[in-house]
C-alpha positions as a LaTeX table, in Angstrom:
\begin{tabular}{lrrr}
\hline
Residue & $x$ (\AA) & $y$ (\AA) & $z$ (\AA) \\
\hline
Met1 & $-2.01$ & $-24.28$ & 20.42 \\
Thr2 & $-4.95$ & $-23.12$ & 17.91 \\
Asp3 & $-5.35$ & $-20.30$ & 19.64 \\
Ile4 & $-2.03$ & $-18.98$ & 19.36 \\
Ile5 & $-2.02$ & $-19.56$ & 15.95 \\
Leu6 & $-5.93$ & $-17.91$ & 15.42 \\
Ile7 & $-4.29$ & $-14.86$ & 17.60 \\
Ser8 & $-0.94$ & $-14.89$ & 15.47 \\
Thr9 & $-2.77$ & $-14.59$ & 12.22 \\
Leu10 & $-4.91$ & $-11.95$ & 13.83 \\
Leu11 & $-1.87$ & $-9.85$ & 14.71 \\
Lys12 & $-0.30$ & $-10.13$ & 11.11 \\
Leu13 & $-3.87$ & $-9.48$ & 9.39 \\
Gly14 & $-4.16$ & $-6.06$ & 12.12 \\
Leu15 & $-0.21$ & $-5.34$ & 11.27 \\
Ser16 & $-0.95$ & $-5.48$ & 7.57 \\
Leu17 & $-3.71$ & $-3.45$ & 7.48 \\
Leu18 & $-2.11$ & $-0.77$ & 9.70 \\
Ala19 & 0.66 & $-0.52$ & 7.29 \\
Phe20 & $-1.23$ & $-0.38$ & 4.37 \\
Ala21 & $-3.31$ & 2.56 & 5.84 \\
Cys22 & $-0.34$ & 4.24 & 6.96 \\
Ala23 & 1.19 & 3.84 & 3.38 \\
Trp24 & $-1.95$ & 5.25 & 1.89 \\
Gly25 & $-2.29$ & 8.19 & 4.27 \\
Gly26 & 1.54 & 8.48 & 3.66 \\
Leu27 & 1.03 & 9.22 & 0.02 \\
Arg28 & $-1.80$ & 11.01 & 0.32 \\
Leu29 & $-0.07$ & 13.42 & 2.97 \\
Phe30 & 2.91 & 13.84 & 0.49 \\
Asp31 & 0.63 & 14.43 & $-2.43$ \\
Ile32 & $-1.48$ & 17.27 & $-0.24$ \\
Val33 & 1.89 & 18.72 & 0.79 \\
Thr34 & 3.73 & 19.03 & $-2.77$ \\
Gly35 & 0.29 & 19.93 & $-4.45$ \\
Phe36 & 0.24 & 17.07 & $-6.91$ \\
Asp37 & $-3.17$ & 16.57 & $-8.39$ \\
Phe38 & $-3.33$ & 12.90 & $-9.03$ \\
Lys39 & $-6.75$ & 12.92 & $-10.63$ \\
Asn40 & $-5.91$ & 15.58 & $-13.38$ \\
Trp41 & $-2.26$ & 13.47 & $-13.60$ \\
Ile42 & $-4.17$ & 10.13 & $-14.40$ \\
Lys43 & $-6.67$ & 11.81 & $-17.13$ \\
His44 & $-3.60$ & 13.22 & $-19.14$ \\
Ala45 & $-1.31$ & 10.54 & $-18.73$ \\
Asp46 & $-0.11$ & 7.98 & $-21.51$ \\
His47 & $-0.90$ & 4.13 & $-21.21$ \\
Arg48 & 2.47 & 3.52 & $-20.12$ \\
Ser49 & 2.59 & 5.65 & $-17.35$ \\
Ile50 & $-0.60$ & 4.34 & $-16.11$ \\
Ser51 & 0.61 & 0.82 & $-16.37$ \\
Asn52 & 3.82 & 1.50 & $-14.86$ \\
Tyr53 & 2.00 & 3.27 & $-11.61$ \\
Leu54 & $-0.22$ & 0.62 & $-11.11$ \\
Gly55 & 2.24 & $-2.44$ & $-11.61$ \\
Phe56 & 4.53 & $-0.69$ & $-9.17$ \\
Arg57 & 1.91 & 0.06 & $-6.80$ \\
Gln58 & 0.75 & $-3.36$ & $-6.85$ \\
Leu59 & 4.44 & $-4.47$ & $-6.39$ \\
Ala60 & 5.10 & $-2.33$ & $-3.32$ \\
Ile61 & 1.96 & $-3.51$ & $-1.85$ \\
Cys62 & 3.17 & $-7.42$ & $-2.09$ \\
Ile63 & 6.75 & $-6.49$ & $-0.82$ \\
Leu64 & 4.98 & $-4.62$ & 2.06 \\
Phe65 & 2.69 & $-7.60$ & 3.44 \\
Gly66 & 5.39 & $-9.72$ & 2.74 \\
Leu67 & 7.99 & $-7.90$ & 5.18 \\
Ile68 & 5.11 & $-7.92$ & 7.74 \\
Leu69 & 4.33 & $-11.60$ & 7.33 \\
Ser70 & 7.97 & $-12.69$ & 7.55 \\
Ser71 & 8.91 & $-10.87$ & 10.92 \\
\hline
\end{tabular}
């Protein structure tokens, strides 16, 4: 029984890491295709825009992991 729980946990962790890597890669690819320079934007953005970006990014990752772990 513990073997099944261990395998299930490792599978969910692997799926979470794969989904995180795909989301990161997709966002990087989208930035390259559209020509968006994130480093330049973050240097010149105001504090509210940066905090919104970081907060929504954290929320998106939590939702992504929650969806993976609940299935």
